[in-house]
N, C-alpha and C positions, 0 to 999 in steps of 0.2 A: 469527637468526630462529627462531621456534618451529617444531617439527616437526608441530604440530597446527594446525587452522584457528583463526582468531581466537577467543578466548574469548567474544566477543560472542554467538556462536551455535554453540558447540562441542557436538556431539551426545554427546560422551563425558562431558559435565558436566551434572548436573541441579542447578539452583540452588534452594535452600530447599524441598526436597521435604518435604511434611507429610502426616501420616496423616489419613485420613477425608476428609470433604467439603471442597472448596476454595471459598473465597469469591472471587467474581469481580466486578470493576467493569467495565461495558461502556460504552465511549465511542463515540458514533455508533450508538446502539442502534436507531434507526429506518432506518438504511441497510441495504444489502445484506449486509455482513459482520455487522452487529449483529443483524439479524432471524434470520439463519441460526445465529448463535451462541446466541441465545435458544432457538431450536428444539432445538438440541443439548442445552442445559442442561435444558430441560423433559423431554426424553426420558431424562435421566440424573440424576434428583434425588438419588440416593444419592452421586453423585460431585461435583456442582457446585451452588452456590447463588449467585445474583446478588444482591448487596447494594445496588448503586447503578447508576443509568443516567444517561447524558448524551446529549443530542441538540441539534441546531441550533434546532429549534422550528418546522420546516416541516410536521411531521406530529404535531400535538399529540394528536389522538385516539388514534393508535397508541401514542404514548409513555405516555399515561395507562393504556391497556389493558395494556401491558407491565408498568408499575409495579404495577398491581393484581394481575395474575396471578402475578407473581414475589414480591410482598410485600416490595419493596425498602424500605430505610430512608431513601434519599435519591434525589431526582430533580433533575437539573440541566438547564437550558435556556439556550442561548447568547443568545437574544433576550429581553431584559428585558421587551419589550412583550407577550410571550406568556405572562407569569406568570398574568394574570387568566384567560385561556382555559384554561391548564393546571390552575389551581386548580378552576375550575368542572367540568372534565372529570373530575378526580380525585374531587370531591365526589359527582358523579353515580354513580360506580362504587363508592366506599367507603361511602356512606351514613353510618351512625353510627360507623363505624370511624375510628380516628385516621389522618389523612393522613400520608404520608411527608414528610420535610423537603424543602423546595424551595430550590434554589440557582439564581441567574440572573445572566447577564452573560457577557462574553467570557472571564472567568477561571474560570467555574464548573466546566468540565471539568478544568481544571488542579487545582482544589481536590479534586475527586473522585479524581484520579489519585494523590494522596498520602494518601488516606483508608485506614483499616485494611482490609486484604484480603490474599489470597494473590497473585492475578494481576490485572493491569490489561490488558484487551483494548482496544487503541487502534485502532478502526475508523473514525476520523475521516478525511475526505477532504481533502487539501490540506496546505499547510505550516502551517496553524493548529494542526496536531497536534504541532508541535515542543514547545511549552511543556508539554503534558500528558506527553509522552514523557520529558522531562527531570525533571518532578516525580515520576513513577512510579519512575524509576531512583534519584533522590536519596532517596526514601523507602524504598528497598530492596525494592520490589515486583518480582515476576517480570513481565516485559513481553511480552505476546503482541502482536507488532507487525504490524499490517496497514496502518498509515499509513506507507508507504514514503517519503513526502515529508519527514517529520521527520528521517529518517536521511540523505536526499539533501542537504537544505539545511544541516543541522547536524551532519554526520558527526563532525568532531573533538570537538564538544561532547558528543555522545552517547557516543562511544568513551571519553572521559575519565571519564564517570560510571558506565558499565556495569561490573558485576562479572562474573567468570567464569560463564557460563551464564545470565546474567540476562535476556537477550533471546532469545526464541524466535520465529522468523519465521512469519508467517501467509500471506503470498503463496504461491500454489500452487507457483511456481517455486522459491522459497527454502526452503519446507518440504520440497520434493523433494530439493534439494541437501543440506539439513540431514540428512535420513535417509540418503542415499547416502554422505555423508561419514563416517558412523558405521562404515563398512567399512574405513577406513584412517586414516592420519595425514596431516598436511599435507605431509610429505615424500613421501608416496606419490602426491600429486595432480599429474597432468600438466596438465589443464585442466578447466574447468567448461563445460558445454554447456547454455545456457538456451534452451528451446523457445518458439516463438511460433506462435500459430494462423495468423498472417498477416492476421487481421481480415477484414472484408467485402470488401476490395479486393485480396486476394492475386492475383498474376498480372497486375495492371494496371500500365501504364507511367505515368510522370508526366503525359504528355499525356492519358491516359485519365482521370486524376483531376481534370482541370480543372473539370468540371461536376458533380461529385458533390454531393449535397444533405445536409442535416442528417439526414433520414430514412435515406438510404443509409448514412451513417456510424454511425448508432445501431443498425443491423441486424446485430449481431454473430452470426456463424454458430454459435458453440458456448457462449458464456458470457452469462449475464444479469447485468448490472452497472449501476451508476449512469451517467448521461449523460457526465460528465467522464471517467471511467475508460474508458468505451466509445469515446469519440472518441480518447482517448490510445492505445487499442489499434488503432484504424483508421490512425493516423499512425505507429504503433510507437514513439511517445514512451514509452509504458508500458514497452516492452522496453528502451529506453535507460536509463530510471530503474532498471530491475531490474539492468542491467549494473553501474551505479554501486553499487547496493545490495549486489550480490554481492561486489564488490571490498571494500567496507567491512566486511561481515559476516565474510568468510572470508579476508581478507588475501591474495587471489590477484591478481597483476598483471593489468592490463587486456588485455594481449596474450595472456593464457591464459584469457580468458573469451569464448566463441564463442556466437553466436546462430544457430539454425537454425529454419526454418519447418516446423511439424508441424501440418497442418490439422485433424487429428482431435482434438487437445488431450488425448490419452490419456497420453502421456509428458510429465511436467511439467517435468523437467529431468534432466540426466545428469552423472555425474562420470567422467572418463577418468583411469585410474591409470597409473603409469609402467610397469607390466608389460603394458600393452596392453588390460587389462580395462576395460570401461565398464559402470557400474551405472546403471540407469534406474529412476526411481520412476514408477509408472503406476497410474492409477485413471480411471474415467469422469469427465468434467468435473463437479465438484461441490465447492464451497468448504467444505462441512462437514468434509471430511477434513483439510485444512490447519488449519482452526479447532480441530479436536479435538487435533491435534498441539500447537498453540499453547497451549491451556489445560490439556491433560492430561499433557504430557511430564513424566517419561519413561515413563509408562504410556500404552497405547493404549486408545481408547474403542471397545468392540465395536459394530459396525454403525453407525459414525458416518456413513458414506456408502456408496453402492452399490458393489459389486464387479463385476468382469467376469464374463460368462458365457462361459467358455472352450470350451463345447460348440458355440458359434456361430462361423462363419468371419468374419474381419475383416481389413482391410488398414490398415497404418500407413505413412504416407508422410513423407519428410523432404526438404526442399529448401533450397538456399542462399538467403540473404537478398539481395533486390535493393536495394542501397544507393543507387542512383540515384533510384528511385521513392520510397524510404523512407529519407531521410538522417538520421533522428532518432537511430539507434543510434550512428553514427559521431560525430555531434555530441555525444551524451552521453558517449562515451569521451573526447572532447576536453576537455569541461568537467570531467570526473572527474579527468583527469590534471592539469589546471590547479589544481584544488582551491580552497581559500579560499572566496570568495563566488561563484565561477563557477557551481557547481551550483544555488545559490539563484537566480541570475539566469536560468538556463535554465528552471528550474521555474516561477518567477513569470511570466516572459514567456509561457510556454506556457499557463498557467492563464488569463491575460488573452486570449490568442488563441483558446483553445477557447471561452471565453464569447462572444467576438465572432462566432465561426463559428456557435455554437448560436443566436445572436440574428439570424443572417442578415446580419451586417455584415462578414464576411470570407470569401473563398472558401477551399476546403479546402487547396489548395496554399499559400495565403497564411499558414496557420498556421506551417509550418516555415520559410517564407521570412522571416517577421517575427521568429521566434525566433532564427534564424541571424543576422539583422542586429543584434538586440539583444545577443547573445552576442559578436559580433565587435566591436561598439562598446564593450562593457564591457572587453574586452581581458584582459590578464593581471591576476589579482587581486593586490592589494598585501599581503593578509593571508592567511596559511596556517595555521600551527600556533597562532597567537595569535588565532584566530577567536573572536568574542564574539557573543552573541545580538543586540546592537546592530548589529554589522557585518551580520549576516544580514538583520535588519529593514530597515536602510538600503539594502542592495543590492536587496532585494525591492521596496521602494517605488520606487526608481529604475527597475528593470526593468519594473514594471507600468505606470508612467507612460510610459516610452519605448515600450513595446509598443503602448499605446493610440494614441500619437502616430503611430507608423509605420503601424499598421493603418488609421487614419483617412486618412492621406496616401495609402496604396495604393488605398483605395476611391475617394477623390476623383480620383486620376489615372485610374483605370479608367473613371470616369463622364465624364471630360472629353472 
């Protein structure tokens, strides 16, 4: 084994560092990561230039405004039926100026991921981000990865394509580990410590969680995120996915990746070294810092995010994780150790259950109950090192259908 972390995200390596301004393609531009990335770019026009944008098509007005302000060459939208609305919105802003190229359809973001640029920022939510991730890597682009699901469901596929230093993590936890790992080699690492805010339900028992509502789950105490990620934070599925991601990025065994609850969300993660030292990366909760690492590494972007005011007193707390109330992390470790299609099944079943919960069709505890049932029924995957994209898609399709069936059955039984 190497004495350094996996070259997927080795802070000792900078892949394809170029002089001058970097051309960036932003996938998921109208989401939380995308909008904050664009804010960062606009504040640093001498460092970055956005050349293309991709979005799902749910916020056409914002997408058009972004394209016009950034003067991009290409705009992609996943919904083909949104092309007319997008064209009209662009015409209203551009006037007599030439419009950017428009791509449409489910493959549009994947096309952009392979287009000429220095860095692709993948801020798409969900496993639909896998194809753009693979396209960016195959095209030799530096990949600033905020779409953790693509690494979760297609880990072996991603690792097979990634060159040394080609992936820079954008999750706050993995950006923190990435920076802390720069202080040593892989042989120096005793364990990774991933922090969790605990979400809106920290301290509650499983029984306490029976009646929580959609609004309760979306009221995150420290982070402003999209609804799916926010619900995943409330169940701690997000943290389970991050444990798998840390294992894949840094090649650290699951039994040496620990999760601790840190309500203030100041310390984003820590690395414990063999000499007893622990290095923590800390900033106030703000995703622009991790985004700046993702698109700017190995250089830092001045004033990317707020810093602490050390003249003011503050208290930082750390608590053990309650695995009984929040079983998602242990289940994620299980599917991560199984490998193959198991992580894809876990992720797809969870996405379906979160959608059902947000629609009022599944109780909060029913999310993890259903995901656990689907994972158990799937059993040990038959494919591991020979995993293909078709395997992933087939497993996801089965998991989504089975999750819907089990969720509907649970609701029917509860009403009977």
